[in-house]
Legacy VTK file of the C-alpha trace (Angstrom):
# vtk DataFile Version 3.0
C-alpha trace
ASCII
DATASET POLYDATA
POINTS 70 float
12.892 -12.138 3.764
10.772 -9.004 4.091
7.532 -8.700 2.170
5.662 -5.517 1.368
2.053 -5.488 0.255
0.659 -3.161 -2.359
-2.439 -1.144 -1.460
-4.574 1.737 -2.702
-4.963 4.791 -0.463
-8.600 5.378 0.486
-8.262 8.254 2.952
-5.420 10.332 4.365
-5.375 11.716 7.908
-2.613 13.587 9.723
0.267 11.100 9.732
-1.830 8.080 8.792
-3.807 6.638 5.908
-6.554 4.096 5.370
-5.500 1.697 2.616
-7.280 -1.074 0.731
-5.200 -4.180 0.043
-7.263 -6.661 -1.994
-10.452 -5.684 -0.183
-8.969 -5.540 3.317
-8.886 -2.021 4.725
-6.534 -0.971 7.483
-4.884 2.077 8.940
-1.165 2.509 8.305
1.412 5.135 9.137
1.885 7.680 6.359
4.672 9.629 8.050
7.318 8.527 5.530
5.369 9.931 2.559
4.389 13.592 2.635
2.295 13.847 -0.522
-0.217 10.977 -0.331
-3.685 11.443 -1.773
-6.697 9.122 -2.066
-6.271 6.943 -5.144
-2.480 6.694 -4.829
-0.873 3.261 -4.651
1.698 2.433 -1.983
3.842 -0.402 -0.703
3.067 -1.204 2.929
5.526 -2.907 5.258
5.280 -3.362 9.021
2.256 -1.063 9.265
3.783 1.821 7.318
3.386 3.108 3.765
7.013 3.046 2.647
6.844 4.050 -1.043
4.454 5.343 -3.671
4.077 3.038 -6.669
2.250 3.183 -9.989
-0.963 1.309 -10.722
1.030 -0.964 -13.054
3.534 -1.760 -10.298
0.633 -2.517 -7.956
-0.805 -5.018 -10.456
2.600 -6.668 -10.881
3.032 -6.970 -7.111
-0.423 -8.557 -6.773
0.387 -11.039 -9.554
3.651 -12.021 -7.834
1.930 -12.521 -4.491
-0.718 -14.739 -6.087
2.001 -16.766 -7.822
3.912 -17.343 -4.574
0.843 -18.167 -2.502
-0.504 -20.830 -4.867
LINES 1 71
70 0 1 2 3 4 5 6 7 8 9 10 11 12 13 14 15 16 17 18 19 20 21 22 23 24 25 26 27 28 29 30 31 32 33 34 35 36 37 38 39 40 41 42 43 44 45 46 47 48 49 50 51 52 53 54 55 56 57 58 59 60 61 62 63 64 65 66 67 68 69
């Protein structure tokens, strides 16, 4: 099973982005998404932002992760 984590984009650089996932910041590849801006929400898998998501979808993903980890 593959798991993606939701995260909020903090900063965008050429081909990469700094994201915040529940307080943990890390750099990920942003090469798959051409129109990222700070404040956007993304799904991150294997070190890459793979899809933009809405804030509501981000909250749902966080709720599901908490449910599975408890």
